[in-house]
C-alpha positions in Angstrom: 36.7 -11.5 -2.2 33.4 -12.2 -4.0 30.8 -11.7 -1.4 27.7 -9.9 -2.6 26.7 -9.1 1.0 29.8 -7.0 1.6 27.9 -4.1 3.0 26.6 -6.0 5.9 29.5 -8.5 6.3 32.4 -6.1 6.1 31.0 -2.6 6.8 29.1 -3.2 10.1 25.9 -1.9 8.5 22.8 -3.0 10.3 20.4 -2.3 13.2 20.6 -3.6 16.8 17.4 -5.4 17.8 16.4 -7.6 20.7 15.4 -11.3 20.3 11.8 -10.3 21.1 11.9 -7.7 18.3 13.3 -10.3 15.9 10.4 -12.6 16.8 8.0 -9.7 16.0 9.7 -9.2 12.6 9.3 -12.9 11.8 5.7 -13.0 12.8 5.1 -9.8 10.8 6.5 -11.4 7.7 4.4 -14.5 8.2 1.3 -12.3 8.5 2.2 -10.7 5.2 2.2 -14.1 3.4 5.9 -15.2 3.7 6.3 -18.9 2.9 9.4 -19.2 5.1 11.7 -17.2 7.3 15.1 -17.1 5.7 18.0 -16.3 8.1 21.0 -15.2 6.0 24.5 -15.8 7.5 23.0 -15.9 11.0 25.6 -18.1 12.7 27.3 -15.4 14.8 23.8 -14.5 16.2 22.9 -18.1 17.1 22.1 -17.6 20.8 19.7 -14.7 20.1 18.1 -16.5 17.1 17.4 -19.5 19.3 15.7 -17.2 21.8 13.5 -15.8 19.0 12.7 -19.3 17.9 11.8 -20.6 21.3 8.2 -21.1 20.0 7.7 -22.8 16.6 6.6 -20.7 13.6 3.9 -21.8 11.2 6.3 -21.7 8.3 9.7 -23.4 7.8 12.8 -21.6 9.1 15.7 -21.6 6.6 19.3 -21.5 7.8 21.1 -19.8 4.9 24.9 -19.9 5.4 28.3 -20.3 3.7 28.6 -23.8 5.0 31.7 -23.1 7.1 30.0 -24.1 10.4 30.8 -25.8 13.6 28.9 -29.0 14.2 28.5 -28.1 17.8 26.7 -24.9 16.9 24.5 -26.7 14.4 23.4 -29.2 17.1 21.9 -26.4 19.1 19.6 -25.7 16.1 18.1 -29.2 16.0 14.3 -28.9 15.9 14.4 -25.2 15.3 15.5 -25.2 11.6 13.5 -27.1 9.0 15.5 -26.2 5.9 19.3 -25.8 5.6 20.6 -23.8 2.7 24.4 -24.0 2.8 27.1 -23.2 0.2 29.6 -25.8 -0.8 32.1 -23.3 -2.2 35.2 -25.4 -2.5 36.3 -29.0 -2.6 40.0 -28.0 -3.2 42.4 -26.5 -0.7 44.0 -23.9 -2.9 41.0 -21.8 -4.0 39.6 -22.0 -0.4 42.9 -20.6 0.9 43.4 -18.0 -1.8 39.8 -16.7 -2.1 38.5 -17.2 1.5 41.5 -17.7 3.7 40.0 -21.0 4.8 42.3 -23.9 3.7 40.2 -26.3 5.8 36.9 -25.2 4.2 36.0 -28.5 2.6 36.6 -30.6 5.7 34.6 -28.2 7.9 31.8 -27.7 5.5 31.4 -31.4 4.7 31.1 -32.3 8.4 28.6 -29.4 8.9 26.5 -30.5 5.9 26.4 -34.1 7.2 25.0 -32.8 10.5 22.4 -30.8 8.7 21.2 -33.9 6.7 21.2 -35.9 9.9 18.9 -33.3 11.6 16.3 -32.8 8.8 16.6 -35.9 6.7 15.9 -36.2 3.0 14.2 -33.2 1.4 10.4 -33.0 1.4 8.3 -31.1 -1.1 4.7 -30.4 -0.3 1.7 -30.8 -2.7 1.9 -27.0 -3.2 5.4 -27.3 -4.6 7.0 -25.7 -1.7 9.9 -27.2 0.3 8.9 -28.3 3.8 12.2 -29.6 5.1 15.6 -30.8 3.9 18.9 -29.5 2.6 19.7 -27.5 -0.5 23.4 -27.4 -1.4 24.5 -24.4 -3.4 27.6 -24.1 -5.5 28.6 -20.8 -7.2 30.7 -21.5 -10.4 33.6 -19.1 -10.3 35.5 -17.9 -13.4 38.7 -19.9 -13.9 37.8 -22.4 -11.2 36.3 -25.3 -13.3 38.3 -28.0 -11.6 37.0 -26.9 -8.2 33.5 -27.0 -9.5 34.0 -30.5 -10.9 35.4 -31.7 -7.5 32.3 -30.3 -5.7 30.0 -32.1 -8.1 32.0 -35.3 -7.7 31.6 -35.2 -4.0 27.9 -34.4 -3.9 27.0 -37.1 -6.5 28.9 -39.8 -4.8 28.5 -38.9 -1.1 24.7 -38.5 -0.9 22.2 -41.1 -2.1 19.6 -39.9 -4.7 16.6 -38.0 -3.3 18.6 -37.0 -0.2 19.7 -33.4 -0.9 18.9 -30.9 -3.6 21.8 -29.3 -5.5 21.8 -25.8 -6.9 24.4 -24.9 -9.5 24.6 -21.1 -9.6 26.0 -18.8 -12.4 25.3 -15.4 -10.7 28.9 -14.5 -9.9 29.2 -10.7 -10.3 32.7 -9.0 -10.0 32.9 -7.0 -6.8 35.0 -3.9 -6.3 38.7 -4.8 -5.9 38.4 -8.1 -7.8 41.5 -9.1 -9.7 42.5 -11.8 -12.2 39.7 -14.2 -13.3 37.4 -12.8 -10.6 37.4 -9.4 -12.4 35.1 -10.9 -15.1 31.9 -12.7 -15.2 31.5 -16.4 -16.0 31.4 -17.0 -19.7 28.9 -19.3 -21.5 31.4 -22.0 -22.3 32.4 -22.3 -18.6 28.9 -22.6 -17.3 27.8 -25.0 -20.0 30.7 -27.2 -19.1 29.6 -27.2 -15.4 26.0 -27.9 -16.3 26.9 -30.8 -18.6 29.3 -32.3 -16.0 26.5 -32.1 -13.4 24.2 -34.0 -15.7 26.9 -36.6 -16.6 27.4 -37.3 -12.9 23.7 -38.0 -12.4 22.9 -35.0 -10.3 19.3 -34.4 -11.4 17.7 -33.4 -8.0 18.1 -29.7 -8.0 18.4 -26.5 -10.1 20.6 -24.9 -12.7 20.5 -21.1 -12.6 20.2 -19.1 -15.9 23.5 -17.5 -17.0 21.6 -14.2 -17.3 21.4 -14.1 -13.5 24.9 -12.6 -13.3 23.7 -9.0 -13.2 24.2 -6.2 -10.7 20.4 -5.8 -10.2 20.3 -9.2 -8.6 22.7 -8.1 -5.9 20.7 -7.4 -2.7 20.1 -3.8 -1.7 20.6 -3.5 2.1 18.5 -0.4 3.2 16.9 -1.8 6.3 13.5 -1.7 4.6 12.6 -5.1 5.8 13.5 -4.1 9.4 11.2 -1.0 9.1 8.4 -2.7 7.3 8.2 -5.7 9.6 8.0 -3.6 12.8 4.7 -3.5 14.7 2.4 -0.9 13.4 0.1 0.4 16.1 -3.4 1.9 15.6 -3.4 5.6 16.3 -7.0 5.4 17.5 -6.8 2.7 20.1 -3.1 1.6 20.2 -3.7 -2.0 19.2 -1.4 -3.7 16.6 -2.5 -3.2 13.0 -2.7 -6.3 10.8 -1.6 -6.3 7.1 -4.4 -7.3 4.7 -2.9 -7.1 1.2 -1.6 -4.9 -1.5 -4.0 -3.4 -4.0 -3.9 -1.1 -7.1 -5.4 2.3 -6.3 -6.7 3.8 -9.5 -5.7 7.5 -10.1 -7.5 10.1 -12.1 -11.2 11.0 -12.4 -14.1 9.9 -14.6 -15.0 12.6 -17.0 -18.4 13.7 -18.5 -17.2 13.5 -22.1 -14.5 10.9 -22.1 -15.9 8.7 -19.4 -13.4 6.3 -17.9 -10.5 7.2 -20.3 -8.9 9.9 -18.1 -9.0 7.3 -15.3 -7.2 4.7 -17.4 -4.5 7.1 -18.7 -3.8 8.3 -15.1 -2.5 4.9 -14.1 -2.6 3.2 -10.7 -0.7 3.4 -7.5 0.1 0.3 -5.4 -0.9 0.6 -1.8 -0.6 -1.6 1.3 -3.8 -1.9 3.4 -3.7 -2.4 7.2 -6.6 -2.8 9.5 -7.0 -2.6 13.3 -8.7 -5.7 14.6 -9.9 -3.9 17.7 -11.5 -0.7 16.3 -11.7 -1.4 12.6 -9.6 1.6 11.6 -8.0 1.3 8.1 -4.6 2.7 7.1 -3.1 2.9 3.6 0.6 3.1 2.8 2.8 3.1 -0.3 5.1 0.1 -0.4 8.5 0.9 0.9 7.3 3.9 3.0 8.3 4.2 6.6 5.4 3.4 8.9 5.2 4.2 12.6 6.4 1.3 14.7 6.3 2.4 18.3 4.1 1.8 21.3 0.7 3.3 22.0 2.4 5.8 24.4 4.9 6.8 21.7 2.0 7.3 19.3 0.4 9.7 21.7 3.6 11.8 22.2 4.8 11.5 18.7 8.2 10.3 19.8 8.1 7.3 17.5 7.5 9.2 14.3 10.1 10.2 11.7 11.1 13.9 11.9 8.8 16.1 9.7 11.6 16.9 7.3 12.8 13.2 7.0 12.1 11.2 3.8 8.7 9.6 4.3 7.8 12.0 7.1 4.1 13.2 7.3 2.8 16.6 8.3 1.6 16.4 12.0 -0.3 18.5 14.5 -0.7 18.4 18.3 -4.0 18.1 20.0 -4.5 21.3 22.1 -6.5 19.4 24.7 -4.4 16.3 25.5 -1.2 17.0 23.6 -1.3 13.9 21.4 0.7 14.2 18.1 -1.5 13.2 15.2 -1.4 13.0 11.4 -2.4 16.4 10.0 -5.6 15.0 8.4 -7.2 13.9 11.6 -10.5 15.7 12.2 -10.9 14.4 15.8 -8.4 13.3 18.4 -8.8 9.5 19.0 -7.6 9.9 22.6 -9.7 12.8 24.0 -12.3 13.1 21.2 -11.4 16.8 20.7 -12.8 18.1 17.4 -10.5 20.2 15.3 
């Protein structure tokens, strides 16, 4: 009733990919500087996630879930997941039943969280301030459910020794379409201050308290498959090798004038671009962040079958080489496959 991921959890919105492709996406994100790989509500894909994680990644894998997990499933993840990020939504049967149709939520989640702690141990923070391993328990304070929040805090503060888990108290509840009663409104300041003070009174100091201003629609994730598209393998159109992401840069617009010097340049502003390089032939490619990039094989690059249609958003003008038939961006002066000069 209050899931912010409703589009993907209830509307079957998504893209079918293979475990090998999932692995490519993970590695692509790491190459772009990701500090971790955060798998959100991945439990029903566990067998395929495990296949993608057959070889370890150089960054922690985060298992981000609602906490309602089978211990048997979690045991299959041992050694593959470094950070567990579960919710602890309810410690009372009534709200669990009324809001999530899961009257046994607390018993199931408590056993699951104990298994998570058993696997990864007490939380570890590196010298760079980034978490390396451990468990972060999240609790979203709901309007009109203060007694439930207090019960959750009571359990965490008494069940886990200090320095074992991190606790994240969240205020970001945003009413979703169809919400009724107390859930039709946001959390008010008095409610959240009560929860924060109770957390402190119970000695829960290892963790985080979210700002009340986080309860805004703009913080609700936008699911547009951009991450799927952007993390796909980008192949060099010259030699077919995989392109590597370098970094984002500001590209200055405008021109330097004879009279005003650099002023026209400054007023024109800058455009952010992403820079990719081919490690094999050295070709550079520039893209606007969020644009669709080609993500096919070298053969698809030659035939053009992997490109967006010309009239699709983000599509680029293209031309066909009259000698070998390769489909190329319109600005190519020479075909990289047969060396034909246009």
